[in-house]
Kinemage of the C-alpha trace (Angstrom):
@kinemage 1
@onewidth
@group {chain A} dominant
@subgroup {mainchain}
@vectorlist {calphas} color= white
{ca met a 1} P -0.074 -0.123 -0.052
{ca thr a 2} L 1.470 3.349 -1.072
{ca ile a 3} L 1.279 6.413 0.998
{ca glu a 4} L 0.885 9.572 -1.306
{ca val a 5} L 1.116 13.001 0.079
{ca glu a 6} L 0.304 15.624 -2.382
{ca ala a 7} L 0.834 19.401 -1.961
{ca leu a 8} L -0.109 19.247 1.676
{ca thr a 9} L -0.308 22.520 3.500
{ca lys a 10} L -1.448 23.203 7.178
{ca thr a 11} L -1.706 26.535 8.593
{ca tyr a 12} L -2.241 27.357 12.318
{ca lys a 13} L -3.242 31.210 12.867
{ca gly a 14} L -1.530 32.303 9.861
{ca lys a 15} L 1.662 30.320 10.153
{ca his a 16} L 2.484 27.388 8.032
{ca ala a 17} L 3.316 24.032 9.971
{ca val a 18} L 3.663 22.390 6.663
{ca arg a 19} L 3.840 24.018 3.115
{ca asp a 20} L 3.297 22.208 -0.259
{ca val a 21} L 4.690 18.946 1.040
{ca ser a 22} L 4.575 16.038 -1.524
{ca phe a 23} L 6.089 12.675 -1.366
{ca thr a 24} L 5.374 9.056 -1.818
{ca val a 25} L 6.130 6.109 0.450
{ca gln a 26} L 6.493 2.792 -1.223
{ca pro a 27} L 5.668 -0.665 0.100
{ca gly a 28} L 8.340 -3.151 0.830
{ca lys a 29} L 10.723 -0.548 2.172
{ca val a 30} L 11.308 1.226 5.581
{ca thr a 31} L 10.880 4.854 4.956
{ca gly a 32} L 12.308 7.380 7.649
{ca phe a 33} L 10.985 10.654 8.281
{ca leu a 34} L 13.303 13.154 9.682
{ca gly a 35} L 13.425 16.785 10.756
{ca pro a 36} L 14.265 19.030 13.634
{ca asn a 37} L 11.651 19.847 16.245
{ca gly a 38} L 8.867 21.843 15.046
{ca ala a 39} L 9.702 20.957 11.393
{ca gly a 40} L 6.301 19.465 10.563
{ca lys a 41} L 6.731 15.754 11.007
{ca ser a 42} L 3.879 15.110 13.455
{ca thr a 43} L 1.459 17.450 11.432
{ca thr a 44} L 2.179 15.376 8.394
{ca met a 45} L 1.795 12.126 9.931
{ca arg a 46} L -1.428 13.178 11.640
{ca ser a 47} L -2.750 14.468 8.451
{ca ile a 48} L -2.067 11.070 6.748
{ca val a 49} L -4.388 9.334 9.289
{ca gly a 50} L -7.008 12.031 9.365
{ca leu a 51} L -6.261 13.388 12.782
{ca asp a 52} L -5.366 16.813 11.281
{ca his a 53} L -7.407 18.329 8.333
{ca pro a 54} L -5.042 20.014 5.940
{ca thr a 55} L -5.716 23.630 4.810
{ca ser a 56} L -4.911 22.225 1.342
{ca gly a 57} L -3.609 19.289 -0.440
{ca arg a 58} L -4.259 15.667 0.516
{ca ala a 59} L -2.969 12.475 1.699
{ca arg a 60} L -3.971 9.143 0.510
{ca ile a 61} L -3.149 5.529 1.169
{ca asp a 62} L -3.345 3.271 -1.643
{ca gly a 63} L -5.498 5.887 -3.513
{ca thr a 64} L -8.030 6.289 -0.539
{ca glu a 65} L -8.126 8.820 2.144
{ca tyr a 66} L -7.804 7.296 5.681
{ca arg a 67} L -11.378 8.181 6.703
{ca ala a 68} L -12.883 6.343 3.814
{ca phe a 69} L -11.620 2.938 4.970
{ca ala a 70} L -14.402 0.786 6.304
{ca ala a 71} L -11.989 -0.883 8.550
{ca pro a 72} L -8.967 1.381 8.956
{ca leu a 73} L -7.055 -0.735 11.522
{ca arg a 74} L -7.015 -3.496 8.972
{ca glu a 75} L -5.428 -1.231 6.503
{ca val a 76} L -3.163 1.206 8.612
{ca gly a 77} L -1.654 0.691 11.936
{ca ala a 78} L -0.412 4.021 13.716
{ca leu a 79} L 1.580 4.793 16.602
{ca leu a 80} L 1.400 8.570 17.020
{ca asp a 81} L 1.024 8.913 20.891
{ca ala a 82} L 2.376 6.199 23.124
{ca lys a 83} L 0.230 7.684 25.926
{ca ala a 84} L -3.121 7.259 24.137
{ca ala a 85} L -4.231 4.400 26.408
{ca his a 86} L -6.090 5.596 29.550
{ca lys a 87} L -4.077 5.028 32.674
{ca ser a 88} L -6.835 3.148 34.568
{ca arg a 89} L -7.214 0.347 31.827
{ca thr a 90} L -5.131 -2.770 31.678
{ca ala a 91} L -3.071 -3.536 28.513
{ca leu a 92} L -5.417 -6.445 27.809
{ca asn a 93} L -8.663 -4.334 28.187
{ca tyr a 94} L -7.269 -1.545 26.131
{ca leu a 95} L -6.236 -3.833 23.197
{ca thr a 96} L -9.556 -5.805 23.421
{ca ser a 97} L -11.687 -2.839 23.345
{ca ile a 98} L -9.823 -1.778 20.194
{ca ala a 99} L -10.323 -5.122 18.624
{ca ala a 100} L -13.992 -5.120 19.238
{ca thr a 101} L -14.544 -1.958 17.042
{ca his a 102} L -13.245 -4.093 14.055
{ca arg a 103} L -14.277 -7.387 14.980
{ca ile a 104} L -10.896 -8.603 15.559
{ca pro a 105} L -10.780 -11.782 17.407
{ca arg a 106} L -9.389 -12.142 21.048
{ca ser a 107} L -6.763 -14.631 19.865
{ca arg a 108} L -5.098 -11.728 17.838
{ca val a 109} L -4.952 -9.652 21.017
{ca asp a 110} L -3.043 -12.490 22.733
{ca glu a 111} L -0.767 -12.634 19.580
{ca val a 112} L 0.241 -9.090 19.684
{ca leu a 113} L 0.794 -9.107 23.376
{ca glu a 114} L 3.042 -12.020 22.969
{ca ala a 115} L 4.826 -10.438 19.993
{ca thr a 116} L 5.496 -7.171 21.928
{ca gly a 117} L 6.696 -8.881 25.023
{ca leu a 118} L 3.679 -7.625 27.265
{ca ser a 119} L 1.902 -10.983 28.004
{ca ala a 120} L 3.176 -10.941 31.531
{ca val a 121} L 1.846 -7.545 32.278
{ca ala a 122} L -1.454 -7.845 30.127
{ca arg a 123} L -3.541 -7.278 33.331
{ca lys a 124} L -1.397 -4.454 34.697
{ca lys a 125} L -2.791 -0.890 34.535
{ca val a 126} L -1.248 1.214 31.922
{ca gly a 127} L -0.673 4.006 34.432
{ca gly a 128} L 2.073 1.864 35.962
{ca phe a 129} L 3.867 1.249 32.739
{ca ser a 130} L 7.317 2.526 32.095
{ca leu a 131} L 7.890 4.626 28.936
{ca gly a 132} L 9.325 1.609 27.156
{ca met a 133} L 6.263 -0.663 28.021
{ca gly a 134} L 4.000 2.144 26.850
{ca gln a 135} L 5.856 2.228 23.471
{ca arg a 136} L 5.374 -1.662 23.175
{ca leu a 137} L 1.663 -1.242 23.959
{ca gly a 138} L 1.275 1.393 21.214
{ca ile a 139} L 3.007 -0.846 18.728
{ca ala a 140} L 0.889 -3.770 19.843
{ca ala a 141} L -2.122 -1.560 18.987
{ca ala a 142} L -0.737 -0.558 15.710
{ca leu a 143} L -0.283 -4.205 14.759
{ca leu a 144} L -3.587 -5.397 15.869
{ca gly a 145} L -5.360 -5.291 12.613
{ca asp a 146} L -2.431 -7.044 10.883
{ca pro a 147} L -2.436 -3.977 8.464
{ca gly a 148} L -0.494 -3.464 5.198
{ca thr a 149} L 0.747 -0.121 6.479
{ca leu a 150} L 2.443 1.013 9.404
{ca ile a 151} L 2.957 4.834 10.495
{ca leu a 152} L 5.011 5.073 13.593
{ca asp a 153} L 6.184 8.306 15.296
{ca glu a 154} L 9.429 7.648 17.486
{ca pro a 155} L 8.655 3.923 17.828
{ca val a 156} L 11.796 3.197 19.923
{ca asn a 157} L 11.520 6.193 22.278
{ca gly a 158} L 12.222 4.893 25.751
{ca leu a 159} L 13.123 1.428 24.781
{ca asp a 160} L 16.121 -0.472 26.157
{ca pro a 161} L 18.789 -1.727 23.872
{ca glu a 162} L 16.962 -5.233 23.563
{ca gly a 163} L 13.596 -3.336 22.646
{ca val a 164} L 15.420 -1.246 20.059
{ca thr a 165} L 16.892 -4.383 18.494
{ca trp a 166} L 13.474 -5.913 18.620
{ca val a 167} L 11.792 -2.895 16.837
{ca arg a 168} L 14.524 -2.855 14.248
{ca glu a 169} L 14.107 -6.600 13.476
{ca leu a 170} L 10.280 -6.260 13.557
{ca leu a 171} L 10.208 -3.395 10.992
{ca ala a 172} L 12.573 -5.124 8.687
{ca arg a 173} L 10.466 -8.143 8.746
{ca leu a 174} L 7.314 -6.299 7.976
{ca ala a 175} L 8.895 -4.440 5.098
{ca ala a 176} L 10.211 -7.698 3.685
{ca glu a 177} L 6.671 -9.021 3.792
{ca gly a 178} L 5.768 -6.176 1.403
{ca arg a 179} L 4.186 -3.891 3.860
{ca thr a 180} L 4.654 -0.086 3.873
{ca val a 181} L 6.728 1.118 6.769
{ca phe a 182} L 6.940 4.816 7.676
{ca leu a 183} L 8.429 6.034 10.826
{ca ser a 184} L 10.074 9.129 12.363
{ca ser a 185} L 13.001 8.895 14.697
{ca his a 186} L 15.634 11.246 16.315
{ca leu a 187} L 17.970 8.223 16.657
{ca leu a 188} L 19.762 8.574 13.432
{ca ser a 189} L 22.362 5.984 14.105
{ca glu a 190} L 19.575 3.523 14.661
{ca leu a 191} L 17.538 4.537 11.663
{ca ala a 192} L 20.572 4.176 9.428
{ca leu a 193} L 20.642 0.461 10.407
{ca ile a 194} L 17.172 -0.100 8.959
{ca ala a 195} L 15.968 2.564 6.526
{ca asp a 196} L 15.888 2.101 2.922
{ca his a 197} L 14.624 5.462 2.089
{ca val a 198} L 14.822 8.895 3.899
{ca ile a 199} L 12.637 11.929 3.681
{ca ile a 200} L 13.775 15.092 5.578
{ca ile a 201} L 11.552 17.992 6.367
{ca gly a 202} L 12.685 21.484 7.600
{ca arg a 203} L 10.486 24.377 8.407
{ca gly a 204} L 7.508 22.777 7.095
{ca glu a 205} L 9.067 21.968 3.439
{ca ile a 206} L 10.691 18.783 2.150
{ca ile a 207} L 14.471 19.268 1.797
{ca ala a 208} L 15.522 15.619 0.848
{ca asp a 209} L 13.685 12.562 -0.485
{ca ser a 210} L 16.157 10.011 -1.361
{ca pro a 211} L 17.509 6.352 -0.845
{ca leu a 212} L 19.590 6.200 2.218
{ca ser a 213} L 22.611 5.032 0.088
{ca ala a 214} L 22.472 8.080 -2.115
{ca leu a 215} L 21.981 10.379 0.773
{ca thr a 216} L 25.056 9.227 2.469
{ca glu a 217} L 27.423 8.987 -0.554
{ca gln a 218} L 30.572 11.075 0.231
{ca lys a 219} L 30.833 14.079 -1.961
{ca gly a 220} L 34.573 14.503 -1.186
{ca leu a 221} L 36.559 11.244 -1.376
{ca arg a 222} L 37.701 10.239 2.037
{ca val a 223} L 39.617 6.971 3.014
{ca arg a 224} L 40.543 5.398 6.205
{ca val a 225} L 44.024 4.069 6.317
{ca arg a 226} L 45.754 1.947 9.027
{ca thr a 227} L 49.475 1.462 8.935
{ca ser a 228} L 52.350 0.956 11.588
{ca asp a 229} L 54.329 3.713 9.776
{ca ala a 230} L 51.848 6.621 9.621
{ca leu a 231} L 54.398 9.388 9.677
{ca thr a 232} L 56.045 8.237 6.576
{ca leu a 233} L 53.101 7.551 4.583
{ca thr a 234} L 51.775 11.083 5.552
{ca arg a 235} L 54.912 12.564 4.335
{ca arg a 236} L 54.648 10.854 0.999
{ca met a 237} L 50.939 11.682 0.523
{ca thr a 238} L 51.066 15.417 1.395
{ca ser a 239} L 50.347 17.513 -1.467
{ca thr a 240} L 47.938 20.249 -2.604
{ca gly a 241} L 44.324 19.361 -2.174
{ca val a 242} L 45.057 16.365 0.169
{ca arg a 243} L 43.779 16.560 3.696
{ca ile a 244} L 44.952 13.940 6.379
{ca val a 245} L 43.782 13.573 9.806
{ca ser a 246} L 45.138 11.202 12.458
{ca ser a 247} L 42.742 10.262 15.326
{ca glu a 248} L 45.053 7.477 16.609
{ca pro a 249} L 48.870 6.744 16.144
{ca glu a 250} L 48.388 4.139 13.357
{ca leu a 251} L 45.080 5.487 11.728
{ca leu a 252} L 44.699 8.173 9.224
{ca glu a 253} L 41.768 9.605 7.445
{ca val a 254} L 42.791 10.743 3.899
{ca glu a 255} L 40.681 13.151 1.884
{ca gly a 256} L 41.488 13.898 -1.820
{ca leu a 257} L 43.218 10.663 -2.916
{ca thr a 258} L 41.742 7.386 -4.105
{ca thr a 259} L 42.404 4.108 -2.544
{ca glu a 260} L 44.622 3.109 -5.672
{ca gln a 261} L 46.677 6.350 -5.153
{ca ile a 262} L 47.194 5.685 -1.396
{ca ala a 263} L 48.189 2.046 -1.970
{ca arg a 264} L 50.819 3.241 -4.544
{ca ala a 265} L 52.256 5.635 -2.244
{ca ala a 266} L 52.533 3.011 0.293
{ca his a 267} L 54.114 0.587 -2.192
{ca glu a 268} L 56.759 3.211 -3.324
{ca thr a 269} L 57.726 3.995 0.225
{ca gly a 270} L 57.757 0.435 1.415
{ca val a 271} L 54.924 1.070 4.088
{ca leu a 272} L 52.805 -1.808 5.037
{ca ile a 273} L 48.930 -1.008 4.972
{ca thr a 274} L 46.653 -3.233 7.190
{ca glu a 275} L 43.426 -1.169 6.359
{ca leu a 276} L 42.288 0.776 3.235
{ca thr a 277} L 38.589 1.553 3.527
{ca pro a 278} L 36.619 4.099 1.519
{ca leu a 279} L 34.392 6.062 3.830
{ca arg a 280} L 30.798 7.328 3.407
{ca gln a 281} L 29.269 10.056 5.380
{ca thr a 282} L 26.991 8.983 8.138
{ca leu a 283} L 23.267 9.777 8.038
{ca glu a 284} L 23.783 12.129 11.059
{ca glu a 285} L 26.419 14.027 8.994
{ca ala a 286} L 24.232 14.138 5.921
{ca tyr a 287} L 21.200 15.200 8.169
{ca asn a 288} L 23.112 17.856 9.947
{ca his a 289} L 24.420 19.429 6.824
{ca leu a 290} L 20.975 19.395 5.072
{ca thr a 291} L 19.083 20.778 8.102
{ca arg a 292} L 21.531 23.333 9.407
{ca asp a 293} L 19.319 26.287 8.248
{ca ser a 294} L 16.155 24.718 9.254
{ca val a 295} L 16.747 24.234 12.933
{ca glu a 296} L 14.383 26.568 14.879
{ca tyr a 297} L 16.039 26.077 18.296
{ca ala a 298} L 19.838 25.756 17.759
{ca ser a 299} L 22.172 25.256 20.648
{ca ser a 300} L 25.233 27.507 20.821
């Protein structure tokens, strides 16, 4: 199921939360939605599932607006607020009541409780849940209808390392099944491990829409070199346009030379190289570069 956002604009009191936002989220992939605080991520995601009504433009899922689905939970699973469950209800009661609205059998409730690791606390009141347990409950609710599309806002927020790994593996499996997975996250290093495609929004406008591999391509050639004679190799490679940084005694980062040029320099000087690795920029580096003019509250 494809998510299509077309010229979406939302204005609050004369101020644009999002302006002319357009993108497509394809099935069979994990698509990350990134942006600084206040950039318009939540407004966009809420508009997709009909919680916000856009000033203009529209959002559709497989050609249909969310509100037009007869059984929306069977089409789209969403986690936009991990605190949505009433504190006085148990996890079991909360999920059972949601299931009843779509005639989803009780057996499915048990399945998602087991899948999210909440079976042992199913009869515990949500008000006593930790942040991580609340996140697991929100994910369980999103999975309840076995939907073809998942829209998740910060799904790993508050999870411990085991939980983060579990979410990563879960989303990868769902995408491999051909489902559409669309999520926001501020944990860029984690998102880099799972995302196939990345959309970046800043000040309410899309500033990048690209496969992750293309986004992290290094514009300036950079190579990591490990050698026991870094000083000799550095002297041999030093020339105009070449930048060499040493973070450890035997480790160099060379910018401006290809791996072949570095290997030739080492051969000519008789220096043994034990590592020669072309480097890509990280997702964090690419993100910071693209959003440096879109951060509303920048730290000094």
